[in-house]
TORDO-549814 format. One record per residue (C-alpha): y, x, z; residue number from 1. Coordinates in steps of 0.25 Angstrom, whole numbers, plus 2048, in hexadecimal, padded with zeros to 3 digits. Each point is the difference from the previous one (the first is absolute). Layout:
% TORDO-549814
{{Y X Z} NUM}
...
% end
This chain:
% TORDO-549814
{{E56 305 581} 1}
{{7FA 80E 802} 2}
{{7FC 809 7F5} 3}
{{7F1 7FD 805} 4}
{{802 7F1 7FE} 5}
{{806 802 7F2} 6}
{{7F5 808 7FB} 7}
{{7F5 7F7 806} 8}
{{807 7F4 7FA} 9}
{{7FF 806 7F3} 10}
{{7F2 803 801} 11}
{{7FD 7F2 805} 12}
{{808 7FA 7F3} 13}
{{7F8 80A 7F7} 14}
{{7F3 7FB 806} 15}
{{804 7F1 801} 16}
{{7F7 7FC 7F4} 17}
{{7F4 808 805} 18}
{{7F4 7F7 805} 19}
{{7FE 800 80F} 20}
{{7F1 803 7FF} 21}
{{7F7 80C 801} 22}
{{802 805 7F2} 23}
{{802 810 800} 24}
{{80E 804 7FE} 25}
{{7FD 808 7F4} 26}
{{7FA 7F3 7F9} 27}
{{80A 7F6 806} 28}
{{80D 807 7FA} 29}
{{802 802 7F2} 30}
{{801 80F 7FC} 31}
{{803 7FE 7F1} 32}
{{80A 80B 800} 33}
{{805 808 7F4} 34}
{{7F8 80C 7FF} 35}
{{80B 807 7F7} 36}
{{80E 7FD 7FB} 37}
{{802 800 7F1} 38}
{{7F6 804 7F5} 39}
{{802 80F 7FE} 40}
{{7F7 809 7F7} 41}
{{7F9 80C 806} 42}
{{80C 809 7FB} 43}
{{80A 7F7 806} 44}
{{7F9 800 80E} 45}
{{7FF 80F 800} 46}
{{80F 801 7FC} 47}
{{804 7F6 80B} 48}
{{7F8 808 80A} 49}
{{807 80D 7FC} 50}
{{80E 7F9 801} 51}
{{7FD 7FA 80E} 52}
{{7FA 80D 805} 53}
{{80D 807 7FC} 54}
{{809 7F5 806} 55}
{{7F9 804 80D} 56}
{{804 80F 7FE} 57}
{{7F2 804 7FC} 58}
{{800 80B 7F5} 59}
{{7F7 7FB 7F4} 60}
{{7F9 809 7F6} 61}
{{7F7 7FC 7F5} 62}
{{7F4 808 7FA} 63}
{{7F2 7FF 7FA} 64}
{{7F4 805 806} 65}
{{7FF 80D 7F8} 66}
{{80E 804 805} 67}
{{800 7FB 80E} 68}
{{7FC 80E 806} 69}
{{80C 806 7F9} 70}
{{809 7F5 805} 71}
{{7FB 801 80F} 72}
{{802 810 7FF} 73}
{{80E 7FE 7FB} 74}
{{804 7F6 80B} 75}
{{7FA 809 80B} 76}
{{807 80C 7FA} 77}
{{80D 7F9 7FF} 78}
{{7FF 7FC 80F} 79}
{{7FC 80E 804} 80}
{{7F3 7FB 806} 81}
{{7F5 80A 803} 82}
{{7F8 7F9 80A} 83}
{{7FB 7F2 7FB} 84}
{{7F8 7F6 808} 85}
{{7F4 7FB 7F8} 86}
{{7F7 7F4 802} 87}
{{7F1 803 800} 88}
{{7FE 7F8 7F3} 89}
{{80C 805 7F8} 90}
{{7FB 804 7F2} 91}
{{7FD 80F 800} 92}
{{808 802 7F3} 93}
{{80D 7FA 804} 94}
{{805 80C 809} 95}
{{800 80F 7FE} 96}
{{808 80C 804} 97}
{{804 7FA 80E} 98}
{{7FA 801 80E} 99}
{{7F8 7F3 801} 100}
{{800 7FB 80F} 101}
{{7F4 7F7 801} 102}
{{801 7F2 807} 103}
{{7F8 803 80D} 104}
{{7FF 7F7 80C} 105}
{{803 80C 809} 106}
{{80E 803 7FA} 107}
{{80B 7FF 80A} 108}
{{80E 7FA 7FD} 109}
{{805 80E 801} 110}
{{7F7 805 7F5} 111}
{{803 7F5 7F7} 112}
{{80F 802 803} 113}
{{7FF 80E 7FA} 114}
{{7FA 7FA 7F3} 115}
{{80A 800 7F4} 116}
{{7FB 7F4 7F8} 117}
{{7F4 7F7 7FF} 118}
{{7FA 7FB 7F3} 119}
{{7F8 7F3 800} 120}
{{7FB 7F5 7F7} 121}
{{802 7F1 804} 122}
{{7F8 7F3 801} 123}
{{80A 7F7 7F8} 124}
{{80E 800 7FC} 125}
{{809 7F3 800} 126}
{{80A 7FE 7F4} 127}
{{808 7F5 806} 128}
{{803 806 80D} 129}
{{7FF 80F 7FC} 130}
{{7F5 802 80B} 131}
{{7F5 80B 800} 132}
{{7F4 7FC 809} 133}
{{7F7 80B 806} 134}
{{7F3 7FB 807} 135}
{{7FA 80D 805} 136}
{{7F7 802 7F4} 137}
{{7FB 80F 7FE} 138}
{{80B 803 7F6} 139}
{{80A 7FB 80A} 140}
{{7FB 805 80E} 141}
{{804 7FD 80E} 142}
{{80D 7F8 801} 143}
{{807 80C 808} 144}
{{800 80A 7F5} 145}
{{809 7F6 7F8} 146}
{{809 7FE 80C} 147}
{{803 80E 806} 148}
{{803 809 7F4} 149}
{{80E 7FE 7FA} 150}
{{7FC 7FF 7F2} 151}
{{7F5 7F7 7FA} 152}
{{7FB 800 7F1} 153}
{{7F8 7F4 7FD} 154}
{{7F8 7FE 7F3} 155}
{{7FF 7F2 7FB} 156}
{{7F6 7FE 7F4} 157}
{{806 7F7 7F6} 158}
{{7FD 7F5 7FD} 159}
{{7F3 7FF 808} 160}
{{807 801 80E} 161}
{{80D 7F8 7FC} 162}
{{801 7F1 803} 163}
{{80C 7F7 7FF} 164}
{{800 7F9 80D} 165}
{{7FC 801 80F} 166}
{{7F6 7F5 7FF} 167}
{{7F9 808 7F5} 168}
{{800 80C 808} 169}
{{7FA 7F9 80C} 170}
{{7F4 7FC 7F8} 171}
{{7FD 80F 7FE} 172}
{{802 804 80E} 173}
{{7F7 800 80C} 174}
{{807 7FB 80D} 175}
{{7F6 808 808} 176}
{{805 80D 7FB} 177}
{{80D 808 805} 178}
{{80A 7FB 7F6} 179}
{{80D 807 7FE} 180}
{{80B 7F8 7F8} 181}
{{80B 80A 7FA} 182}
{{80D 7FB 7FA} 183}
{{807 80D 7FD} 184}
{{803 80B 80A} 185}
{{800 7FE 80F} 186}
{{80E 7FB 804} 187}
{{807 7F8 80B} 188}
{{80E 7FD 804} 189}
{{807 800 80D} 190}
{{809 7F5 806} 191}
{{80B 805 7F7} 192}
{{7F8 7FF 7F4} 193}
{{7FF 810 7FE} 194}
{{7F4 802 7F8} 195}
{{7F6 80B 805} 196}
{{7F4 804 7F8} 197}
{{7F4 807 804} 198}
{{7FF 7FA 80E} 199}
{{7F2 7FA 800} 200}
{{7FA 806 7F3} 201}
{{804 809 7F4} 202}
{{80E 802 7FD} 203}
{{7FD 801 7F1} 204}
{{7F6 7F8 7F8} 205}
{{7FC 804 7F2} 206}
{{7F7 7F7 7F8} 207}
{{7F8 804 7F4} 208}
{{7FC 7F5 7F6} 209}
{{7F4 806 7F9} 210}
{{7FB 7F9 7F3} 211}
{{7F1 7FD 800} 212}
{{801 7FD 7F1} 213}
% end
């Protein structure tokens, strides 16, 4: 039996109890999936997000809204970042004392490669998978500004932008938007399992969890 036959056989068995009529698939098949695993408090959900982000080698920081500009300034200074890519809708008070490079359609890969860092917001963060999702909103900008620079600082508003599970995240996202799902810094491994970071995205991802309360 070929791999193709094996896969198709499993599909047929899974659909064996489905009626053979014109009922649309999304109605014929039960989709009563668990929306989350466990019953966590808001604080536990945020802690799980931080733990899983760190497990993926992201660097996690915590702040409140008042101290966020100082935290961002400290992180950029520690990185030696002078030229910072900035989405058009990034809150004006977040950054100061750096050369801000605005997100422009005309920017070339060469220009973006000369940027030291990029600072963005996010659309949603998923605790169970340690994933940050960007959707191209004004505070996140075009996808390429978070792929070419070698250092990405992503600000996540807590608890408003944090969900437990992927199903909960999907409910908040528009599939027609350019979604970028980020689980840690960019990394890949060759055939001998040598890990290389920064191949198709930032080598360093820093996430700032900002309390809204």
